[in-house]
N, C-alpha and C positions, 0 to 999 in steps of 0.2 A: 485297034486304034480308035475306030469309030465308037466302040463301047466305052473306052476310057474318056473320050471327048464328051460323050453323053453324060457320063458320071460326073465329070468336072462341071459341066453346065448345071446339072442338078444340084451339085454341092453349092455352087455360087448362088443359085436361086434360094436354097434353104438358108444360107447365111444372110442373104439380102432380106428375106422375110423375117428372120430372127432379129436382125438389126432394126428393121422397121417396127417390129413389135416392141423392142426395147425403147425406141424413140417415142413411140406412142404412149409408153408407160411413164415417161418423164413428165408428170404433171403433179400439181399440188392444189389443194384447197386451203386457203388461209381463213382462220376464224379469229375475230377480235371481239373480246367480251370485257366486262368489268371484272374487278377483283371480287373475292368472296364477301368483302364488307359491303359492297354495293349491290351485288346480285349473284349469290352463290350458285343458283341454278344454271345460269348461262355458263359460268366458269366450269361447273361440273359436266355440263353437256359437251363443252369443247374438249375437256379432259377425256371424256368417254369416247369421243370421236377419234382422238389421237390413239387411244388404247386399241380401238378396233382396226385402225389403219394407219400405223405410225409412219409408213413410207410415204403417204400422200397427204397427210394433214399436218399443218403447222398452225400454231396459236400464239397470241400475245394478249395483253390486257391494256386498257386505257386507264388513265389516272383516276383516282377516287374523286378528286376535285376537278372533274372534267370541264366544268364551266370556265374555270380560270386557266386551264391548261389544254385548250383545244388544239393548239399548235402541236402538242405532243401526240394527241390522238391522230391528227392529220399525218404527221410524220411517220407514224407506225403503219398506217394504211398505205402510204406512198412506198414505204420499205417493202411491204408485201408485193406491190405491183412492180417493183424494180427487179424482182426475180422472174425471169422469163418463163419459168416452169409453173408459176402460179397462174391458174386458168379460171379461178373463181375466188371471190372474197365474200365471206359471210360475216356481217357485223350485227351483234345483238348483245346489248341494246345499242341501237344506232343513235348514240347521243350527239349533241351538237358538234359539228365538225365533219360529220359523215358526208353531207352534201358537198362541202368544199373539197374534201378529199376525193370523192368520186369524180367530181369535175376535173380535178388535176390529173387523175389517173387516165381519163379520156384524152386530156391534152398531151399526155405522154405517148399517145398513139396506141394505148392498150385497149383497143376496141374489142379484142378477143376475150377479155376478162368478163365473166358473168358477175355482176354486182348485186348482192342480195342484202337488204336492210331489214332486220327484225326488230320489233318493238321500238320504232323511231320516236325521237323527241324533237323532231323538226316538223314544221307544218306539212300535212299530207301532200299538197300540191308541189311543194318544194322538193321533198325527198323522193316522191314518185317520178319527178322529172329527171332526177340524177341516177336513180337505181333502176336496174332491170326488173326487179321484183321487190315488193315491200310486203311484210307480213306482221300482223298485230292482232291482239285481242280486239273484239268488237266493243271498244270502250263506250261509245254512245249507247248501245243497246243494253249495256250493264245497268244503265239507269232504270231499265224495266225490271231486270232480273233481281237486282239488289232490293228494289222497292217491294217486289213480290215476296221475297224472303222475309223482309222486315214485317210486312203485313201479316204473313202467316204466323209470325212469332208474337204478334200483338204489340209491336214496338210503338212507343208514344213519342219518342224524341230521337232524331237522327243527327249525329255530330259528324261533320265532314272536315277532316284535317287536311289542309293543303297550304300552298304559299304562292306568291305571284308568278314565279317562273312556270310552275305547273299549270296554273289557271290560265296562263296565256296560250297554252297548247290547245289546238282546235278540238282534238278528240276528248281531252279531259274536260274542256269547257262545255262540249256538247253533252257529255254524261252528267255533269253538274246541273245543267239546265233541265235535263229530263228528270233527274232526281228531285229537283225542286218542284217541278210540275206534278210529278207523281205523288210526292208526299203532301202537297197542298190538296190534291184530290182525295187522298186517303185520310186527311185530318191528322197527319203526323207532323210534329214541329221539326223544321229543318234549321240546323244551327251551323253556320259557317265559322270554323275556328282556324285562325291563322297560326301555323306552326313555323319554326325556323327552317330555312332551307338548308339541308345537310351539306350543300356545296358552298354555303356562306361562311361567315366568320366563326359561328358556333360549331361548325363541322357536324359530323355524324353523331358524335357523342352528345353534343348539345341538343340536337333535335330529339334524340332518344330520351334524354333526361326530361325534356319538356313534356313528352307524351306520358312518361311515368308519373309525373307530378300533376298533369292536367286531367287525366282520366278520373282519379279520385275526387278532384275538385268539381268536375262536371257531375259526377254521381251524387255528390253532396248538394249541388245546386238543384238537381232534378230528383231529389230524394223521393222514393215511393213510386217512381215511374220507370218503365222499361226503356233503356237508352241503348241505341245501336251506335257503334263507332266505325268509321272508315277513314283510311288515309291513302293519299295518292302516291306515297313514296315507299320504295322497297325497304330502305334501312329503318323505317319506323314500324314495320310490321311486328318484329320481335317484341319490342317494349309494349306495343298496343295489345298484342295477344296476352302477354304476361300480366299487364295491368287489369285487363278485363276478367281474368280467370277467377279471382277471389271476390269479385263484385257480383252478387247474385242477380241483380237486375241489369247487368251490362251484357251486350250482345255484339257479335262479330260476324257480319254477313259474308265477308270474303276478303282475301288479300287483294292488293292492287293488281298483282299478277297471279291470278288464281291457280292454286296448285296444292297438292298434299305436302309439298316440301318447303313452301315459301314461309320460312321462319318457324314453323311448327316444331321441328326437331329441337331447335335451340330454346324456344320459349317454354316448351313442355319437358325439357330435359330427356329427350328420347334419342336412342341410338338407332337412327334410321338412315340408311344409305340413300343420299339424294340421287334420285333417278333410278331407284331399285324397283321392286314390285309395288305398284301403286295401291293395289287392294290391301296388301299387308301393311303398307304405311297408313292407310286410312283406318284399318283395324287397331293399330297401335295408338293412333291419335284418339280414336273413340274410347279406348280403354283408359287412357290417361285423363281425358275429359270427364269420364264417369267418376273418377276419384274426387272430382271437384263439383259433382252434380252439374256439369256444364255441357253435357252432350247436346242438349237442345238449344244451346246458345252460340254455337259456332258453325260455320259452313265454309266451303271452298268449292273448287272444281275437282272432278275425279282424276284428271290428268294434268301434269305440269305444263302449262301452255308455253312458257318461254323455252323450256327444254325441247318441247315438241317442235317449236318453230325452228330451232337449230337442227334438230334431227331431219326435219323435212327439207330444210335448205341444203344440207349436206347431201342427202340422197338425190335431190333434184340436180344439184351441181354435178354429181358423179354421172348421172344419166345424160346430162347435157355434154359433158366432156367426152363421154364415150360415144356420143352420136346417137344414143337411143332416144333422146329428146331433141328434136330439131328446132324447136321454137324457144327463144329466150324466155317467153312468157306463155306457158301452157297452163291455163287455168284448170282444165280437166285433170291434168296430171297432178297439180298441186292439191286439188280436192281429194284425189285418190290417195295421195300420200298421207294427208291428214287423217283420212278414214282408217288407214292402216295403223297409224301411230296413236290416234285418239278416237276410237269408234264413237260415232254419234256427233262428231264435230260438225257444226254448221259453218260452212265457208261461204263468204259473200264478197262482193266488191264494195269498196267504200265509196259513199256519195258524200262529197264535201259540203261545206256550209253554203256554197253557191248553187247546190243542186247538181253538180257535175260528178258523174261516176268516173272514178279513176281506174283505168283498165288493168293496171298492174299492182294495185294496192288491195291486198286480201285481208279480210277480217275473219276471226275465228270466235265462235261462241259455244260454250258447253253449259250443261245444266248444273244447278246447285246440289251439293251433297247434303243428305240428311245423315248425320253420324249415328243416329239410332239404327240405321240399316247395317252398320258395321260392328255392332256389339256382338260379342260371342257368348 
């Protein structure tokens, strides 16, 4: 009898532990990205996360015209938080509406949710106050790396395509100011060219058509000079890359979100799996550029920064949910994860325009690619 009693107690304990383990496994990480038309890399990174862990990852997308439909963006984030199993939300790109949604999620009493904003489009101080962690490319310091690339190429004119909404963003404005300063010191003419905002009346197609028409016009205007082009907008990368390709004196120092996959597959007509083998992707791009004698006129970063941000955010969230990471904001762990995903990444804390360092806003910087190194 005593033996049976002990067996019964043991069985109860096993069942209790099993039930506890099952309860602990009832968690989800929600990822909100743009559609493929606004940012394919983020969409594919979320898609890849679901494929790797379909039981625990849920995704959705915000509207293409997110500036006019911010309430839709907010409602989708609120819907994530309404699920008690959601323990972390990763939003990339964190377009306008992120801050308002994060505030409402806290007002719902969901202090248990880890909120991570990637590639934010709201002012650093604003989004860092609402999110637990913010991650972005080091846009201001790109003002140095882009200028260095252009100087190495012997560029004489630099054309900067943007629009008022982007130029009002603190990090983009800081990069623009540094670009102007560096190009003045290098003796390179800086040209500010206003393009249509893709979230405006002309839409994405109108903004893309403008680029296709304006690049040849600029090359005619600066005939005989080496001209580099840069745009602050994701949806303009494909037409810009395509327009430069057949212009022998036109140069492309990097996409706005540096990556081997940012528009290159579409603009060059390549069958490259977004988020696949980075080295193989760079080799394929180099081979296609060689067909146009353009290998030395294009550059990017060796790893897809926006995809890497989502990868790091998801891994960090998993560690936090599992209790392996005990701090909502563990800078050393974030740097470690970036090194794993993108070796050589320089991770730093952002210092805003007032000189204040934001303790949860992380910036990432990688070096420029020389496509000559990838020719076979």
